[in-house]
C-alpha positions as CSV (number, residue, x, y, z in Angstrom):
1,M,-1.7,-9.4,-25.1
2,L,-1.4,-9.7,-21.3
3,S,1.1,-12.2,-19.9
4,D,0.1,-15.1,-17.8
5,W,0.9,-13.2,-14.5
6,E,-0.9,-10.1,-15.8
7,S,-4.0,-12.0,-16.6
8,A,-4.3,-13.8,-13.3
9,S,-6.9,-12.6,-10.7
10,T,-4.9,-14.1,-7.8
11,A,-1.4,-13.1,-8.9
12,R,0.7,-12.6,-5.8
13,V,1.8,-8.9,-5.7
14,L,3.0,-8.6,-2.1
15,P,5.1,-11.4,-0.6
16,P,3.8,-12.4,2.8
17,A,5.4,-11.0,5.9
18,R,7.8,-13.5,7.5
19,P,7.3,-14.5,11.2
20,R,9.7,-12.8,13.6
21,K,10.0,-11.9,17.3
22,L,8.3,-8.6,18.1
23,A,9.6,-7.7,21.6
24,K,12.3,-5.4,20.4
25,V,10.7,-4.0,17.3
26,P,6.9,-4.4,17.5
27,F,6.2,-2.5,14.2
28,V,8.1,-2.0,11.0
29,E,6.9,-1.1,7.5
30,L,8.0,0.1,4.1
31,A,5.7,3.0,3.5
32,D,5.6,6.7,2.6
33,G,9.0,6.4,0.9
34,R,10.7,5.3,4.1
35,L,11.6,2.3,6.2
36,Q,9.9,3.2,9.4
37,G,8.8,1.7,12.6
38,V,8.6,1.6,16.4
39,V,11.4,0.2,18.6
40,S,11.0,-0.6,22.3
41,S,13.2,1.2,24.8
42,G,15.7,-1.0,26.5
43,S,15.4,0.9,29.8
44,D,11.7,1.9,30.1
45,I,8.8,-0.4,29.2
46,E,6.5,2.7,28.8
47,R,8.7,4.3,26.2
48,V,9.1,3.5,22.5
49,Y,11.2,5.2,19.8
50,V,9.9,6.1,16.3
51,S,12.7,5.5,13.8
52,S,12.9,5.9,10.0
53,V,15.3,5.9,7.1
54,A,14.3,7.6,3.8
55,A,14.6,5.7,0.5
56,G,17.4,7.0,-1.8
57,T,18.9,9.6,0.5
58,Y,18.9,7.4,3.7
59,A,18.1,10.5,5.8
60,F,17.4,9.2,9.2
61,A,15.4,10.2,12.3
62,C,14.8,8.7,15.7
63,S,12.8,10.1,18.6
64,T,10.5,9.0,21.3
65,N,6.8,9.0,20.7
66,N,6.5,12.3,22.5
67,N,9.2,13.8,20.2
68,R,12.2,13.7,22.4
69,P,15.3,13.2,20.2
70,C,17.2,10.0,20.5
71,G,20.6,10.6,22.1
72,G,22.3,8.0,19.9
73,A,21.2,9.4,16.6
74,R,23.7,12.2,16.3
75,G,25.5,12.0,13.0
76,S,24.9,8.4,12.3
77,F,22.4,5.5,12.7
78,C,21.6,4.8,16.3
79,N,21.0,1.3,17.7
80,H,17.3,1.7,17.3
81,I,17.6,2.3,13.6
82,R,20.0,-0.6,13.2
83,A,17.5,-2.8,15.0
84,L,14.8,-1.5,12.7
85,I,16.8,-2.5,9.6
86,T,17.6,-5.9,11.1
87,E,13.9,-6.7,11.8
88,A,12.8,-5.3,8.4
89,V,15.1,-7.8,6.7
90,L,13.7,-10.6,8.8
91,Q,10.1,-9.6,8.0
92,Y,10.3,-8.6,4.3
93,G,13.6,-10.2,3.1
94,A,16.8,-8.3,2.3
95,D,16.1,-8.0,-1.4
96,R,12.8,-6.3,-0.9
97,V,14.2,-3.9,1.7
98,A,17.2,-3.1,-0.6
99,R,14.9,-2.4,-3.6
100,Y,12.6,-0.2,-1.6
101,L,15.4,1.9,0.0
102,R,17.4,1.8,-3.3
103,V,20.5,0.4,-1.6
104,E,23.2,-1.4,-3.5
105,P,25.3,-3.3,-0.9
106,A,29.0,-3.9,-1.6
107,G,29.6,-7.2,-3.3
108,G,26.0,-7.7,-4.1
109,E,25.4,-9.6,-0.8
110,A,22.2,-8.3,0.7
111,D,21.7,-8.8,4.5
112,A,21.0,-6.4,7.3
113,A,24.7,-5.7,8.0
114,A,25.5,-5.1,4.3
115,L,22.5,-2.8,3.9
116,T,23.4,-0.8,7.0
117,A,27.0,-0.5,5.9
118,A,26.1,0.7,2.4
119,M,23.7,3.4,3.8
120,T,26.0,4.7,6.5
121,G,28.9,4.8,4.1
122,T,27.1,7.6,2.2
123,H,27.1,9.7,5.5
124,P,23.4,10.4,5.3
125,A,21.9,13.6,6.8
126,Q,19.8,13.6,10.0
127,A,16.3,14.5,9.1
128,D,13.8,16.5,11.2
129,G,11.7,13.5,12.3
130,K,9.1,15.4,14.3
131,G,6.5,15.4,11.6
132,A,7.3,11.8,10.5
133,A,7.3,10.5,14.1
134,A,3.7,11.6,14.6
135,S,2.6,9.9,11.4
136,V,4.5,6.7,12.0
137,F,3.3,6.4,15.6
138,S,-0.3,7.0,14.4
139,R,0.2,4.2,11.9
140,F,1.5,2.0,14.7
141,L,-1.6,2.6,16.8
142,R,-3.7,1.8,13.7
143,H,-1.7,-1.4,13.4
144,L,-2.5,-2.3,17.0
145,G,-6.1,-1.3,16.5
146,Y,-6.8,-4.3,14.2
147,L,-6.7,-6.5,17.3
148,E,-9.5,-4.5,18.8
149,L,-11.9,-5.0,15.9
150,A,-14.6,-7.7,16.3
151,P,-14.7,-10.7,13.9
152,V,-17.6,-11.3,11.5
153,T,-19.2,-14.6,10.4
154,V,-20.7,-13.1,7.2
155,P,-18.5,-14.2,4.4
156,L,-16.2,-11.7,2.7
157,P,-16.1,-13.0,-0.9
158,E,-13.3,-10.7,-2.1
159,L,-10.8,-12.4,0.2
160,H,-10.8,-15.2,-2.4
161,W,-8.5,-12.9,-4.4
162,F,-5.9,-13.2,-1.6
163,P,-4.4,-16.7,-1.3
164,P,-2.8,-17.8,2.0
165,T,0.8,-17.1,2.9
166,R,2.4,-20.2,1.4
167,A,1.5,-18.8,-2.1
168,T,4.2,-16.8,-3.8
169,G,2.6,-16.7,-7.3
170,S,2.4,-19.5,-9.7
171,S,5.0,-19.8,-12.4
172,G,4.2,-19.0,-16.0
173,T,4.8,-22.7,-16.8
174,A,2.1,-23.8,-14.4
175,R,-0.4,-21.3,-15.8
176,V,0.3,-22.3,-19.4
177,R,-0.2,-25.9,-18.5
178,A,-3.5,-25.0,-16.8
179,Q,-4.6,-23.3,-20.0
180,E,-3.8,-26.3,-22.1
181,D,-5.8,-28.5,-19.7
182,T,-9.0,-26.4,-19.6
183,G,-10.5,-27.8,-22.7
184,R,-9.8,-31.3,-21.6
185,F,-11.6,-30.9,-18.2
186,I,-14.8,-29.4,-19.6
187,A,-16.2,-28.8,-23.0
188,T,-15.0,-25.7,-24.9
189,V,-16.8,-22.6,-23.7
190,A,-18.2,-20.6,-26.7
191,G,-17.4,-16.9,-26.5
192,L,-14.9,-17.3,-23.6
193,D,-11.9,-15.9,-25.5
194,E,-14.0,-13.0,-26.8
195,A,-15.3,-12.0,-23.3
196,L,-11.8,-12.2,-21.8
197,A,-10.3,-10.2,-24.7
198,A,-12.8,-7.4,-24.0
199,V,-11.9,-7.4,-20.4
200,D,-8.2,-7.4,-21.1
201,A,-8.6,-4.5,-23.5
202,F,-10.3,-2.4,-20.8
203,D,-7.7,-3.4,-18.3
204,R,-5.0,-2.1,-20.6
205,A,-6.7,1.2,-20.7
206,L,-6.7,1.3,-16.9
207,V,-3.0,0.8,-16.8
208,A,-2.3,4.2,-18.4
209,G,-5.3,5.9,-16.8
210,L,-8.5,7.5,-18.0
211,L,-7.8,11.1,-17.4
212,R,-6.2,11.6,-20.8
213,P,-6.6,8.2,-22.6
214,R,-4.1,7.5,-25.3
215,P,-5.6,7.5,-28.8
216,D,-4.6,3.8,-29.2
217,R,-6.7,2.9,-26.1
218,V,-9.9,4.5,-27.2
219,G,-10.9,1.3,-29.0
220,D,-10.2,-0.7,-25.8
221,L,-12.9,1.4,-24.0
222,T,-15.5,1.3,-26.8
223,G,-14.9,-2.5,-27.1
224,L,-16.2,-3.0,-23.6
225,G,-19.4,-1.3,-24.7
226,R,-19.8,-3.5,-27.8
227,A,-19.3,-6.6,-25.6
228,V,-22.4,-5.8,-23.6
229,A,-24.4,-4.3,-26.5
230,G,-27.2,-6.8,-26.2
231,S,-27.7,-6.4,-22.5
232,P,-29.7,-3.9,-20.3
233,L,-26.4,-2.2,-19.6
234,A,-25.8,-1.3,-23.3
235,A,-26.9,2.3,-23.4
236,R,-25.3,3.3,-20.1
237,V,-22.0,1.6,-20.8
238,A,-21.8,3.0,-24.3
239,E,-22.2,6.5,-22.9
240,A,-19.6,5.8,-20.2
241,A,-17.1,4.5,-22.7
242,E,-17.6,7.6,-24.9
243,K,-17.0,9.9,-21.9
244,A,-14.0,7.9,-20.7
245,A,-12.5,8.0,-24.2
246,A,-12.8,11.8,-24.1
247,G,-11.3,12.0,-20.6
248,A,-14.6,13.3,-19.2
249,A,-15.9,10.3,-17.2
250,S,-17.7,11.0,-14.0
251,E,-18.0,8.7,-11.0
252,D,-21.2,7.3,-12.3
253,H,-19.6,6.5,-15.6
254,F,-16.8,4.6,-13.9
255,V,-19.5,2.6,-12.0
256,A,-21.1,1.7,-15.3
257,L,-17.8,0.5,-16.8
258,A,-17.1,-1.5,-13.7
259,A,-20.6,-3.1,-14.0
260,A,-19.9,-4.0,-17.6
261,R,-16.6,-5.6,-16.8
262,T,-18.3,-7.5,-13.9
263,A,-21.2,-8.6,-16.1
264,L,-18.7,-10.2,-18.6
265,F,-17.0,-12.1,-15.9
266,G,-20.4,-13.2,-14.6
267,A,-21.2,-14.7,-17.9
268,V,-17.8,-16.5,-17.9
269,H,-18.5,-17.7,-14.4
270,D,-21.9,-19.2,-15.4
271,A,-20.5,-21.0,-18.4
272,L,-17.6,-22.5,-16.5
273,T,-19.8,-23.5,-13.6
274,A,-22.2,-25.2,-15.9
275,G,-19.3,-27.1,-17.4
276,V,-18.1,-28.2,-13.9
277,D,-21.7,-29.3,-13.0
278,E,-21.8,-31.4,-16.2
279,A,-18.4,-33.0,-15.6
280,T,-19.1,-33.8,-11.9
281,G,-22.8,-34.7,-12.3
282,R,-23.7,-32.1,-9.8
283,T,-27.2,-30.6,-9.5
284,R,-27.4,-26.8,-8.8
285,E,-30.6,-25.4,-7.3
286,E,-32.2,-22.4,-9.1
287,R,-33.5,-19.6,-7.0
288,A,-34.6,-16.1,-7.8
289,A,-32.0,-13.5,-6.9
290,A,-33.0,-11.7,-3.7
291,D,-33.3,-8.0,-3.6
292,P,-30.2,-6.4,-2.1
293,A,-30.5,-5.5,1.5
294,A,-31.4,-1.8,1.8
295,R,-28.7,0.4,3.3
296,P,-28.7,4.2,3.3
297,A,-26.0,5.9,1.4
298,V,-23.3,7.1,3.7
299,N,-20.4,9.5,3.3
300,L,-17.9,6.7,3.6
301,L,-19.2,5.0,0.5
302,A,-19.1,8.3,-1.4
303,A,-15.5,8.8,-0.2
304,A,-14.5,5.4,-1.3
305,R,-16.1,5.9,-4.7
306,T,-14.2,9.2,-5.1
307,W,-10.9,7.5,-4.3
308,L,-11.5,4.7,-6.7
309,S,-12.4,7.2,-9.4
310,D,-9.2,9.0,-8.8
311,L,-7.3,5.7,-9.2
312,A,-9.0,5.2,-12.6
313,R,-8.0,8.6,-13.8
314,A,-4.4,8.2,-12.7
315,G,-4.1,4.6,-13.9
316,W,-1.8,2.0,-12.4
317,Q,1.2,3.7,-14.0
318,G,0.2,7.0,-12.3
319,I,-0.1,5.8,-8.7
320,D,2.1,7.4,-6.0
321,H,2.2,7.3,-2.2
322,D,-0.2,10.2,-1.7
323,L,-2.8,8.6,-4.0
324,A,-2.4,5.1,-2.5
325,G,-2.5,6.5,1.0
326,G,-5.8,8.2,0.4
327,A,-7.6,5.0,1.3
328,A,-6.3,4.8,4.9
329,P,-8.7,7.1,6.6
330,I,-11.6,5.6,4.7
331,V,-10.6,2.1,5.7
332,S,-10.1,3.0,9.3
333,A,-13.6,4.5,9.5
334,M,-15.2,1.5,7.7
335,L,-13.7,-1.5,9.5
336,P,-15.5,-1.0,12.9
337,H,-18.9,-1.2,11.1
338,P,-19.8,-4.8,10.3
339,E,-22.0,-3.7,7.4
340,L,-19.0,-2.0,5.8
341,R,-16.4,-4.7,6.7
342,R,-16.6,-6.3,3.3
343,L,-15.7,-3.1,1.4
344,G,-13.2,-1.9,4.1
345,T,-11.3,-5.2,4.0
346,L,-11.1,-5.1,0.2
347,L,-9.9,-1.5,0.1
348,D,-7.3,-2.3,2.8
349,G,-5.7,-5.1,0.9
350,F,-5.9,-3.3,-2.4
351,A,-4.4,-0.1,-1.1
352,A,-1.5,-2.0,0.5
353,E,-0.6,-3.5,-2.8
354,L,-0.8,-0.2,-4.6
355,A,1.4,1.5,-1.8
356,A,4.0,-1.2,-2.1
357,S,4.1,-0.8,-5.9
358,C,4.7,3.0,-5.9
359,P,5.7,4.8,-8.0
360,G,3.6,3.1,-10.7
361,A,5.7,4.6,-13.5
362,A,8.6,2.5,-12.4
363,L,6.7,-0.9,-12.5
364,E,8.2,-3.4,-14.9
365,R,4.9,-5.4,-14.9
366,I,1.4,-4.7,-13.7
367,P,-1.2,-7.2,-12.4
368,A,-3.7,-5.7,-14.8
369,R,-6.5,-8.2,-14.4
370,R,-6.1,-8.5,-10.6
371,W,-6.2,-4.8,-10.0
372,G,-9.0,-4.4,-12.5
373,D,-10.9,-7.0,-10.5
374,L,-10.3,-5.3,-7.2
375,W,-11.1,-1.9,-8.5
376,S,-14.3,-2.9,-10.2
377,R,-15.6,-4.9,-7.3
378,A,-14.8,-2.2,-4.8
379,L,-16.5,0.4,-7.0
380,L,-19.7,-1.6,-7.2
381,L,-19.6,-2.2,-3.5
382,T,-19.8,1.5,-2.9
383,R,-23.4,1.4,-4.2
384,P,-25.7,1.3,-1.2
385,G,-27.0,-2.2,-0.6
386,A,-24.7,-3.9,-3.0
387,A,-22.9,-5.9,-0.2
388,G,-26.0,-6.9,1.7
389,Q,-26.2,-10.6,2.4
390,S,-29.0,-11.6,4.8
391,A,-30.1,-15.0,5.9
392,A,-33.1,-16.2,3.9
393,G,-33.7,-19.3,6.1
394,T,-32.3,-21.6,8.7
395,A,-30.6,-25.0,8.7
396,T,-31.4,-27.8,11.2
397,G,-29.6,-31.1,10.8
398,R,-26.1,-32.6,10.6
399,L,-23.1,-30.7,9.2
400,L,-20.2,-32.8,7.9
401,P,-17.0,-30.8,7.3
402,L,-14.9,-31.5,4.2
403,G,-12.1,-29.0,4.7
404,V,-11.1,-25.4,5.3
405,D,-10.0,-22.8,2.8
406,L,-7.9,-20.0,4.2
407,H,-7.7,-16.5,2.7
408,E,-5.6,-13.7,3.9
409,H,-3.9,-10.4,3.1
410,A,-1.6,-8.4,5.4
411,T,-4.4,-7.1,7.6
412,A,-7.3,-9.6,7.3
413,A,-7.8,-13.4,7.4
414,Q,-10.8,-15.6,6.7
415,A,-11.3,-19.3,7.2
416,Q,-14.1,-20.8,5.1
417,V,-15.2,-24.3,5.9
418,H,-16.7,-26.3,3.1
419,A,-19.2,-29.0,4.3
420,V,-22.1,-31.3,3.4
421,F,-25.3,-30.5,5.2
422,E,-27.8,-33.3,5.9
423,P,-31.2,-31.6,6.7
424,A,-33.1,-33.1,9.6
425,D,-36.2,-33.3,7.3
426,G,-34.6,-36.0,5.2
427,T,-34.3,-33.9,2.0
428,A,-31.2,-34.1,-0.2
429,P,-27.8,-33.2,1.2
430,R,-26.5,-29.8,0.2
431,L,-23.1,-28.2,-0.2
432,V,-22.7,-25.3,2.3
433,R,-20.0,-23.1,3.7
434,A,-19.3,-21.4,7.0
435,A,-16.8,-18.6,7.5
436,V,-15.2,-16.4,10.1
437,S,-13.0,-13.4,9.3
438,V,-10.8,-11.2,11.5
439,P,-8.8,-8.0,10.9
440,K,-5.1,-8.5,12.0
441,P,-1.8,-6.8,12.2
442,D,0.5,-7.8,9.3
443,T,3.0,-9.5,11.7
444,V,0.4,-12.1,12.8
445,V,1.0,-14.9,10.3
446,E,0.9,-18.6,10.0
447,A,-0.3,-20.3,13.2
448,G,-1.1,-16.8,14.6
449,V,-3.9,-16.5,12.1
450,W,-5.6,-19.7,13.4
451,Q,-5.3,-18.4,16.9
452,L,-7.2,-15.3,16.0
453,L,-9.9,-17.2,14.1
454,R,-10.6,-20.3,16.2
455,P,-12.3,-18.6,19.2
456,H,-15.1,-17.4,16.9
457,L,-15.9,-20.6,14.9
458,S,-16.3,-23.8,16.9
459,L,-16.5,-25.6,13.6
460,L,-12.7,-25.3,13.2
461,A,-12.2,-27.4,16.3
462,A,-14.7,-30.0,15.1
463,L,-12.9,-30.1,11.8
464,G,-9.6,-30.8,13.5
465,E,-11.1,-33.5,15.7
466,G,-12.9,-35.2,12.8
467,R,-16.4,-34.5,14.1
468,A,-19.8,-33.6,12.7
469,M,-21.8,-30.6,14.1
470,E,-25.4,-30.7,15.0
471,L,-27.2,-27.5,13.9
472,D,-30.4,-26.0,15.3
473,A,-31.9,-23.2,13.2
474,M,-28.6,-21.9,12.0
475,P,-29.1,-18.9,9.7
476,L,-28.5,-19.8,6.1
477,T,-28.4,-17.6,3.0
478,D,-29.7,-18.5,-0.4
479,E,-26.1,-18.9,-1.6
480,G,-25.4,-21.7,0.9
481,D,-23.5,-19.6,3.5
482,L,-24.2,-20.4,7.1
483,I,-24.1,-17.2,9.2
484,W,-22.4,-19.0,12.1
485,D,-23.7,-18.7,15.7
486,D,-21.9,-21.0,18.2
487,T,-25.0,-21.1,20.3
488,R,-26.9,-22.9,17.5
489,A,-24.3,-25.7,17.1
490,R,-22.9,-28.5,19.1
491,K,-20.3,-31.2,18.4
492,G,-21.7,-34.5,17.0
493,D,-20.3,-37.9,16.3
494,Q,-17.0,-38.8,14.6
495,A,-17.3,-38.0,10.8
496,D,-14.4,-38.7,8.6
497,A,-14.1,-36.1,5.8
498,L,-12.9,-38.6,3.2
499,T,-15.8,-40.9,3.9
500,T,-18.2,-38.0,3.6
501,A,-16.6,-37.1,0.3
502,R,-16.8,-40.6,-1.0
503,V,-20.4,-41.2,0.1
504,L,-22.3,-37.9,0.2
505,L,-20.4,-35.5,-2.0
506,P,-21.6,-37.1,-5.3
507,T,-25.2,-36.6,-4.3
508,A,-25.0,-33.2,-2.7
509,T,-26.7,-30.3,-4.5
510,A,-25.2,-26.9,-4.8
511,L,-26.8,-23.6,-4.3
512,P,-26.7,-20.6,-6.7
513,T,-24.1,-17.8,-6.6
514,A,-25.1,-14.2,-5.8
515,P,-25.0,-11.9,-8.8
516,L,-22.1,-9.8,-7.6
517,D,-20.1,-12.9,-6.7
518,R,-20.3,-14.4,-10.2
519,H,-16.6,-14.3,-11.2
520,P,-14.3,-17.1,-12.3
521,A,-11.9,-16.4,-9.4
522,R,-14.8,-17.2,-7.0
523,I,-15.3,-20.7,-8.4
524,A,-14.4,-23.1,-5.5
525,E,-16.2,-26.4,-6.2
526,P,-15.6,-29.3,-3.7
527,V,-14.6,-32.5,-5.6
528,F,-13.3,-35.9,-4.6
529,L,-10.6,-37.6,-6.7
530,E,-9.0,-41.0,-6.3
531,G,-7.2,-43.5,-8.5
532,Y,-5.3,-40.7,-10.3
533,V,-1.9,-40.9,-11.8
534,R,0.5,-38.3,-10.4
535,S,3.2,-36.6,-12.4
536,Q,5.7,-33.9,-11.5
537,D,7.3,-31.4,-13.9
538,G,9.5,-29.1,-11.9
539,D,7.2,-27.3,-9.4
540,T,4.1,-28.3,-11.2
541,L,2.1,-31.3,-9.9
542,T,-0.5,-32.8,-12.2
543,F,-3.2,-35.4,-11.5
544,D,-4.4,-37.5,-14.4
545,V,-7.9,-38.7,-13.8
546,A,-9.4,-40.9,-16.4
547,G,-7.2,-39.3,-19.1
548,Q,-7.9,-35.8,-18.0
549,A,-4.9,-33.8,-16.7
550,L,-5.5,-31.3,-13.9
551,S,-2.8,-29.1,-12.4
552,V,-2.7,-29.1,-8.6
553,D,-2.3,-25.7,-6.8
554,T,-0.3,-26.6,-3.7
555,D,0.5,-22.9,-3.2
556,R,-2.9,-22.4,-1.6
557,I,-2.2,-24.8,1.3
558,P,-1.7,-22.8,4.5
559,T,1.8,-22.8,5.9
560,A,0.6,-23.7,9.4
561,S,-0.7,-27.1,8.3
562,P,0.6,-30.7,8.3
563,L,-0.5,-31.0,4.7
564,T,2.6,-30.3,2.5
565,P,3.1,-30.3,-1.3
566,E,5.2,-33.5,-0.8
567,A,2.2,-35.2,1.0
568,V,-0.1,-34.2,-1.9
569,A,2.4,-35.5,-4.5
570,A,2.4,-38.9,-2.7
571,S,-1.4,-39.1,-2.3
572,H,-3.8,-41.5,-3.8
573,A,-7.1,-39.8,-2.9
574,C,-7.9,-36.1,-2.5
575,I,-10.6,-33.7,-1.4
576,G,-10.1,-30.4,-3.2
577,L,-11.6,-27.3,-4.5
578,L,-11.8,-26.9,-8.3
579,R,-10.7,-23.4,-9.1
580,W,-10.3,-21.3,-12.3
581,D,-7.8,-18.6,-12.9
582,G,-5.4,-17.4,-15.6
583,G,-7.2,-19.3,-18.3
584,G,-7.5,-22.7,-16.7
585,F,-8.7,-25.0,-14.0
586,R,-6.6,-26.1,-11.1
587,L,-7.2,-28.2,-8.0
588,Q,-6.6,-26.8,-4.5
589,P,-6.1,-29.7,-2.0
590,L,-8.1,-29.6,1.2
591,A,-7.2,-33.1,2.4
592,V,-5.4,-36.2,1.0
593,E,-5.2,-39.9,1.7
594,T,-1.6,-41.2,1.5
595,T,0.5,-44.0,2.8
596,V,3.0,-43.5,5.6
597,R,5.1,-46.5,6.8
598,K,2.7,-48.9,5.0
599,K,-0.3,-47.4,6.7
600,T,-3.1,-45.4,5.1
601,V,-3.4,-42.0,6.7
602,A,-5.4,-38.8,6.1
603,V,-3.8,-35.4,6.2
604,H,-5.9,-32.3,6.3
605,A,-4.9,-28.7,5.4
606,G,-7.0,-27.4,8.3
607,A,-5.9,-29.9,10.9
608,W,-4.3,-27.3,13.0
609,A,-7.1,-24.8,12.7
610,G,-8.7,-25.7,16.0
611,G,-5.4,-26.4,17.8
612,T,-3.0,-29.3,17.7
613,T,-0.8,-31.6,19.7
614,D,1.4,-32.3,16.7
615,K,5.1,-31.4,17.6
616,A,5.6,-29.1,14.6
617,G,2.2,-27.5,15.3
618,V,2.9,-26.9,18.9
619,R,6.2,-25.1,18.0
620,A,4.3,-22.9,15.5
621,E,1.6,-22.2,18.1
622,K,4.2,-21.1,20.7
623,A,6.0,-18.7,18.3
624,A,2.6,-17.3,17.2
625,T,1.4,-16.9,20.8
626,D,4.5,-14.9,21.7
627,A,3.9,-12.5,18.8
628,V,0.2,-11.9,19.6
629,T,1.0,-11.5,23.3
630,V,3.5,-8.7,22.6
631,L,1.0,-6.9,20.4
632,R,-1.8,-7.3,22.8
633,E,0.4,-6.0,25.6
634,R,1.3,-2.9,23.5
635,A,-2.3,-2.4,22.6
636,G,-3.3,-2.5,26.2
637,R,-0.7,0.1,27.2
638,L,-1.2,2.5,24.2
639,L,-4.8,2.2,23.1
640,R,-6.5,2.2,26.5
641,K,-4.7,5.0,28.3
């Protein structure tokens, strides 16, 4: 049986990068078995040094980007390498750097000085850094290149698997509590445990790999086929499971297995959503699924499918740096193309987690469900047309924001605004969303993320100002996603989100979910709660609403926000997203009403999204501006020569 963390789709695998100043060391990473990065020259603004330290041996190298050796790196670490170690500790934390480099500092105290002393004390050899320098500098240019990529306003659903930077992974206690509360929030879902058991069994088989499946895992593969025996997938999945059990599965067989796994989660999603609709009294429109947008097969999709198939054969315990790194050229080629951005962004985040977890054989625990989700979704997205989402109509009327949900991994971020739309024709209000996503360097975090997003979605500024937006023929998909175009929107009158939630949210209808997006981790239903009883058990906050206990997921609140876990714990009304993961429902706060100095105030998670005059927000904006400025300056010098 999988543990709570192993069975969570949104389990945090990579801790978020910490904010730091970038002027001295604009790029640092733990990759390819090395701590490596780029260090600015103190004497020549046009020159940078490429420095690295190998894990385990601590063999070091330092040279300029045109392969001139560093004069200080003769027999010991130079100042560039020492600066690199210091900044790596700031960005990743001393413990993570120590684990990656396999350093045991004297006295167990891990900081930059202790790590440096422990490594230099072994008298490491100087490596031939010419080959590594070219590779590292190329990765630095790729890192800067994220700033050159255009944003997109078509939603990227897979970013729901990547919580914002405040999240560090929920504790097992919180997840167990969530599981206990599931049955109390909605009626028991028949067949839920059986469907999840079939998925968990297949995920266990993926852990060891499908090149030579262990005999005790053959039943896990055939069980997936039995779980979809009554569906149109039955024959194809049965054949795929048989081939996989024999270690002879082809790419098409892997696609069939991914489809079966996705179909099971689709059934779970539908049952849970029906329960939520019943509990909230929400009406959900029914529409025929649109045919996927046609898109010709391209070599990039085939290359991605091959890489994902290689992952399945190796299994999570078989991943190494070469295998994880195989996605990099595919991602780099995909991201500039808007029609491939969805898959490219998913592969980028997935590959980064795999690379940070190498070698797989040494992992003490594996996020089996999460990686199974990312693998299966990516594999299905390699089918031509699978990711197509085109506008089926337009929206004219008033848009009333409820709150913003932020998603991000190291190299991408997405802001998704949930809102109530009042059509100009007087028909019933609807729940809609509007999103913008941008690629980003991993050192752009916290307020820097808002700075990259806000120029491309005027709705973020309206949200911060508490205003409605007037829409004129804004493109709208059948799933309720506005394909945002600033030329079709203008700011309207003041519109308090909590008032909107009290008055309009109960009567707003919801739109259906696209077939590929039917997964429990994608459930994000806007709800309004008030009059609840708050209780705190360690780090776990619970709202008791009319005798029903609901765990509150404050980890998903963005760090660059005036909304804090403490404010949520002191609140008496809340707009939130009802989510499901790890076996239970949880509430993600978007805005709360609380009392400060005997006055009732509203605090919003996205209050700083469009800019702020709040003192804490201004400080965060200043630090983020400095980081982005340094990177843009470097990009201007190195990418446009």
